[in-house]
C-alpha positions in Angstrom: 240.8 107.6 212.4 244.4 106.7 213.0 243.5 105.2 216.4 240.9 103.0 214.7 243.4 101.8 212.1 246.1 101.1 214.7 243.7 98.8 216.6 243.5 96.4 213.7 247.2 96.4 212.8 249.5 93.8 214.3 251.1 95.0 217.6 254.9 95.4 217.6 255.1 95.1 221.4 255.9 91.8 223.0 254.9 89.7 220.0 258.2 89.4 218.1 260.1 86.2 218.6 263.3 86.2 216.4 264.4 82.6 217.0 263.3 79.5 218.9 264.8 76.0 219.5 262.9 73.0 218.3 264.2 69.4 218.2 267.8 70.7 218.7 267.7 73.2 215.9 267.4 77.0 216.0 264.6 78.3 213.8 264.8 81.9 212.7 262.2 82.0 209.9 259.2 84.0 211.2 256.6 81.6 209.8 258.3 78.6 211.2 258.6 80.3 214.6 254.9 81.2 214.6 254.0 77.5 213.8 256.3 76.1 216.5 254.9 78.4 219.1 251.3 77.7 218.1 251.9 73.9 218.2 253.5 74.2 221.6 250.7 76.2 223.1 248.1 73.8 221.8 250.0 70.8 223.1 250.3 72.0 226.8 246.9 70.7 227.9 247.3 67.5 225.8 250.7 66.7 227.3 249.4 67.0 230.9 246.2 65.1 230.1 248.1 62.1 228.6 249.5 61.2 232.0 246.0 60.3 233.3 245.2 57.8 230.5 241.6 57.3 229.6 240.0 57.4 233.0 236.6 58.9 232.9 236.4 62.1 234.9 234.1 62.3 238.0 230.8 64.0 237.3 230.8 67.3 239.3 228.5 67.5 242.3 226.7 70.4 240.6 225.4 68.1 237.8 222.7 66.5 239.8 221.3 69.8 240.9 221.2 72.1 237.8 219.2 70.2 235.2 216.5 72.9 235.3 218.8 75.6 233.8 217.9 76.8 230.3 219.3 79.6 228.2 216.6 82.3 227.6 216.4 84.8 224.8 217.8 88.3 225.3 216.5 91.7 224.5 217.8 94.3 222.1 218.4 96.6 225.0 220.6 94.0 226.7 222.7 93.6 223.6 222.9 97.4 223.1 224.0 98.0 226.7 226.6 95.2 226.4 228.0 96.7 223.3 228.2 100.2 224.9 230.1 98.7 227.9 232.9 97.3 225.7 236.3 98.9 226.4 237.4 101.0 223.4 241.0 99.9 223.6 240.3 96.2 223.7 242.6 94.1 221.5 241.2 93.0 218.1 240.7 89.4 217.3 241.1 87.6 213.9 237.8 89.1 212.7 239.5 92.5 212.9 236.3 94.1 214.3 237.3 96.6 217.0 235.4 97.3 220.1 235.4 101.0 219.2 233.5 100.2 215.9 231.0 97.9 217.7 230.3 100.6 220.3 229.9 103.3 217.8 227.5 101.2 215.7 225.6 99.8 218.6 222.3 101.4 217.7 222.4 100.0 214.2 223.7 96.4 214.8 222.0 95.6 218.1 218.8 94.2 216.5 220.8 92.0 214.2 223.1 90.7 216.9 220.1 90.1 219.2 218.6 87.8 216.5 222.0 86.0 216.2 222.3 85.4 219.9 218.7 84.2 220.3 219.0 81.9 217.3 222.2 80.5 218.8 220.4 79.7 222.0 217.3 78.2 220.2 219.3 76.0 217.9 221.9 75.0 220.5 224.8 76.1 218.3 227.7 78.5 219.0 228.8 80.2 215.7 232.0 78.6 214.4 233.5 81.9 213.3 233.6 83.1 216.9 235.6 80.1 218.0 238.9 81.1 216.5 241.4 82.8 218.7 244.4 85.0 217.9 247.3 84.2 220.3 250.3 86.3 221.2 253.4 84.9 222.9 254.2 86.8 226.1 257.8 86.4 227.3 258.0 85.3 231.0 261.8 85.4 231.5 264.9 83.3 230.8 266.2 82.3 227.5 264.2 83.9 224.7 264.9 81.1 222.3 263.2 78.5 224.6 259.5 78.1 223.8 258.5 77.2 227.3 259.6 80.7 228.5 256.5 82.1 226.8 252.9 82.4 227.9 250.0 82.4 225.4 247.7 85.4 225.5 244.5 84.6 223.7 242.2 87.2 222.0 238.8 86.1 220.9 236.5 88.0 218.4 235.1 91.0 220.3 231.6 90.3 219.0 231.6 86.9 220.7 231.7 88.7 224.0 228.1 89.6 223.6 226.7 86.1 223.5 229.2 85.0 226.2 228.0 87.9 228.4 224.4 86.8 227.9 225.2 83.2 228.9 227.4 84.2 231.8 224.7 86.5 233.4 222.1 83.7 233.2 224.3 80.9 234.4 225.9 82.9 237.2 222.5 84.1 238.5 221.2 80.5 238.5 224.2 79.2 240.3 224.2 81.9 243.0 220.5 82.0 243.5 220.3 78.2 244.0 223.6 78.2 246.1 225.1 75.6 243.8 228.7 76.9 244.0 230.7 76.0 247.1 230.9 78.6 249.8 234.7 77.8 249.9 235.2 79.2 246.3 236.2 82.9 246.2 237.5 83.2 242.6 235.6 85.0 239.8 232.5 85.7 242.0 230.8 89.0 242.8 231.6 90.4 246.2 234.5 88.0 246.7 238.2 88.5 246.2 241.7 87.5 247.5 241.0 89.8 250.5 237.9 87.9 251.5 239.5 84.6 250.9 242.5 85.5 253.1 240.1 86.9 255.7 238.1 83.6 255.8 241.3 81.6 256.1 242.8 83.8 258.8 239.6 83.8 260.8 239.6 80.0 260.9 243.2 80.0 262.0 242.6 82.5 264.8 239.7 80.4 266.1 241.8 77.3 266.1 244.5 79.2 268.0 241.9 80.5 270.6 241.1 76.8 271.2 244.7 76.0 271.9 245.1 73.9 268.8 247.9 73.7 266.2 246.8 74.0 262.5 248.4 72.3 259.6 247.8 74.1 256.3 248.5 72.8 252.8 248.5 75.1 249.8 248.0 73.4 246.4 248.6 75.0 243.0 247.3 73.3 239.9 249.4 73.3 236.7 247.6 74.8 233.7 244.3 73.9 235.2 242.2 75.9 232.8 243.9 74.2 229.8 243.2 70.6 231.0 239.4 70.8 231.6 237.8 67.7 230.0 235.1 68.7 227.5 233.3 65.4 228.1 232.2 66.6 231.5 229.0 68.7 231.2 227.8 71.5 233.4 224.6 69.6 234.3 222.1 71.1 231.8 219.9 69.4 229.3 218.2 69.8 225.9 219.3 72.7 223.6 221.2 74.3 226.4 223.4 71.2 226.8 223.9 71.2 223.0 224.9 74.9 223.1 227.6 74.3 225.8 229.0 71.4 223.9 229.1 73.5 220.8 230.7 76.3 222.7 233.6 74.2 223.9 234.1 72.0 220.8 235.6 72.8 217.4 237.8 75.6 218.6 241.1 76.7 217.0 243.8 79.2 217.4 246.5 81.0 215.4 249.7 82.4 216.9 251.1 85.7 215.8 254.8 86.4 216.0 255.5 89.9 214.7 253.9 90.1 211.2 253.8 86.3 210.8 250.7 84.2 211.6 250.6 80.5 212.0 248.0 78.2 210.4 245.1 77.2 212.6 245.5 74.4 215.2 242.6 72.6 216.9 242.0 72.9 220.6 240.5 69.8 222.2 240.9 70.5 225.9 240.4 73.4 228.4 238.0 76.3 228.7 238.6 79.1 226.2 241.3 81.5 227.3 240.4 85.1 227.2 236.7 84.4 227.3 234.0 85.7 229.7 232.4 82.3 230.2 235.5 80.2 230.6 236.4 81.1 234.3 232.8 80.4 235.4 232.8 77.0 233.7 236.0 76.2 235.5 234.4 77.0 238.8 231.6 74.5 237.9 234.3 71.9 236.9 236.2 72.1 240.1 233.2 72.6 242.4 233.3 69.1 243.9 236.9 69.1 245.2 236.0 70.3 248.7 233.5 67.5 249.2 236.1 64.8 249.4 237.6 66.3 252.6 236.8 64.4 255.8 238.8 66.3 258.4 239.8 69.6 256.9 238.2 72.8 255.7 239.1 74.4 252.4 239.5 77.9 250.9 239.6 78.0 247.1 240.5 80.9 244.8 240.0 79.6 241.2 242.7 77.0 240.8 244.5 77.7 244.0 243.5 75.4 246.9 244.2 75.8 250.6 243.0 73.3 253.1 243.7 73.2 256.8 243.1 71.0 259.8 243.3 71.9 263.5 244.5 69.3 266.0 246.0 69.0 269.5 248.9 66.8 268.5 251.3 66.5 265.6 250.6 62.8 265.2 246.8 63.3 264.8 247.4 66.2 262.5 249.7 64.2 260.3 247.2 61.3 260.1 244.2 63.5 259.2 246.0 65.7 256.6 247.4 62.6 254.9 243.9 61.1 254.6 242.6 64.3 253.0 245.7 64.7 250.8 245.1 61.2 249.5 241.4 62.0 248.8 242.3 65.1 246.9 245.0 63.3 245.0 242.4 60.8 243.7 239.9 63.5 242.9 242.5 65.4 240.9 243.6 62.3 238.9 240.0 61.4 238.1 239.4 64.9 236.8 242.7 65.1 234.9 244.1 68.1 236.9 247.8 68.2 237.6 249.3 69.4 240.8 252.2 71.9 240.5 254.5 70.4 243.2 257.0 73.3 243.0 254.3 75.8 244.0 252.5 73.7 246.5 253.5 74.4 250.1 252.9 73.1 253.6 253.1 75.0 256.9 252.3 74.6 260.6 250.7 77.5 262.6 251.0 77.3 266.3 250.7 80.0 269.0 252.5 78.4 271.8 256.3 78.6 271.7 256.3 76.0 274.5 254.7 73.3 272.4 257.3 70.9 271.0 256.0 69.6 267.7 257.6 66.6 266.1 258.6 67.0 262.5 255.5 66.4 260.4 256.6 64.2 257.4 253.8 63.5 254.9 253.5 60.1 253.3 252.1 61.7 250.1 254.2 61.7 247.0 253.0 65.1 245.7 253.9 67.2 248.8 257.4 68.3 249.9 258.3 66.9 253.4 259.4 70.3 254.8 257.6 72.9 256.8 257.0 76.2 254.9 257.1 79.5 256.7 256.7 81.7 253.7 253.6 81.0 251.6 252.3 82.9 248.6 248.5 82.7 247.9 247.5 84.5 244.7 250.1 87.2 245.1 249.3 87.8 248.8 252.3 87.3 251.2 251.2 85.7 254.4 254.6 84.9 255.9 253.9 87.0 259.0 251.1 84.6 260.0 253.6 82.3 261.7 253.8 80.6 265.1 253.6 84.0 266.7 250.6 85.0 264.8 248.7 87.0 267.4 251.7 89.1 268.4 252.4 89.9 264.8 248.9 91.0 264.1 248.7 93.2 267.2 251.9 95.1 266.2 250.6 95.7 262.6 247.3 97.0 264.0 249.0 99.7 266.1 251.2 100.7 263.2 248.3 101.4 260.8 247.1 104.9 260.0 244.0 104.3 262.1 246.1 104.1 265.2 245.0 102.0 268.2 243.0 98.9 267.6 239.7 100.4 269.0 239.7 103.0 266.3 239.1 100.3 263.7 235.5 100.1 265.0 234.8 103.6 263.7 235.2 102.3 260.2 232.0 100.3 260.6 230.1 103.6 260.4 231.5 104.6 257.0 230.6 101.9 254.5 230.7 104.2 251.5 234.4 104.3 251.3 234.9 100.5 251.7 234.9 97.9 248.9 231.8 95.8 248.5 233.7 92.6 249.3 234.7 94.0 252.7 231.1 95.1 253.5 229.9 91.6 252.9 232.1 90.0 255.5 230.1 88.3 258.2 232.2 88.4 261.3 234.0 91.3 263.1 237.3 89.4 263.3 237.3 88.7 259.5 236.4 92.3 258.9 239.4 93.6 260.9 241.8 91.2 259.2 240.5 92.2 255.7 240.9 95.9 256.5 244.5 95.4 257.6 245.2 93.6 254.3 243.7 96.4 252.3 245.6 99.1 254.2 248.9 97.7 252.9 248.1 99.1 249.5 245.3 101.6 250.1 244.3 104.3 252.6 240.7 104.9 253.5 241.5 107.7 255.9 
């Protein structure tokens, strides 16, 4: 009983902000602090979007291919199974209905919830009461009185996860079955992960090196990409399904909690809902066309992190081709109101031959630093060892693993049960070896 009561009470961990600066003045009143933080969180996407003016965003490539998608009614059993799969300790939203309560009452409420979900699909309307989010401010570091040192953590009503799950299952199945999502995208997709993304990237680099070519790689990070998605760009559906997605994205609001103080509601006009099940998938649809603008490079994407690379025999040709693709991506990002995070965007050259004398590669592109980067972080994975002596480095790491000599890696192919699904789905032997080595840094399958 006490556990259930505790779930609906305000959390005392990480949500208390005692003071915050706003317009040169230090505010200490709890209600004022909550309002200032809420207004700041809501304004992040708007501020970035204003820099692009009123340019209409480019229609995603997926739009012309997915007009046959429609939301179908769900069964009572689906709703019941979804309720029972909820994590008991999930945070409670503004409706104060805990996941524990919904799980325990699944047999009773499933028929009613099923009717609500199906009526929502039929009418093309997402319930307004499920659009309000409770936001907590998570401290990132630095001065605690500076509002930009906090990150918003959004909590939606738990019951809204049921209808989002139903939509996600149908939309995701349609996209995957019809191969509408780019093969370059590895984020938020079943059987794909940072390991498979890095394996795909490394495999391409090794092939370029085998061909005696130097590879230029550019790593782009997008600033608050999920918060700046333009709602006027549809996901390419029609009829009531289109109305449902428009209803799902529009009319949203949030309230920020600071300790026991709660701000008034503020409207959200941009971005996919944070903390939602459907939001990440909608972002994949939104960004799906970015790789199509490349003429000379290949791209590996993990959600909002983009890496593209181009092999060439000379630095001059490499510089020319990368600059053309950088310019094309720059135009695409501006048209779709996405902002590049220059500080986290990196450039590096990968070359096997120590005898090759590469001239300094200076990019004529205003969003990229003009220095070579030897230590690049991609989604938390450190790849600084993949430098101009890549093959030597990899060979040493293979010998140092618990599996011993390189040939013993082959024996792992006969023991699929102990390997993650994303490793088993890798297509080439070289990619498999690279992925296993990455996994061994944190896990042991021996």
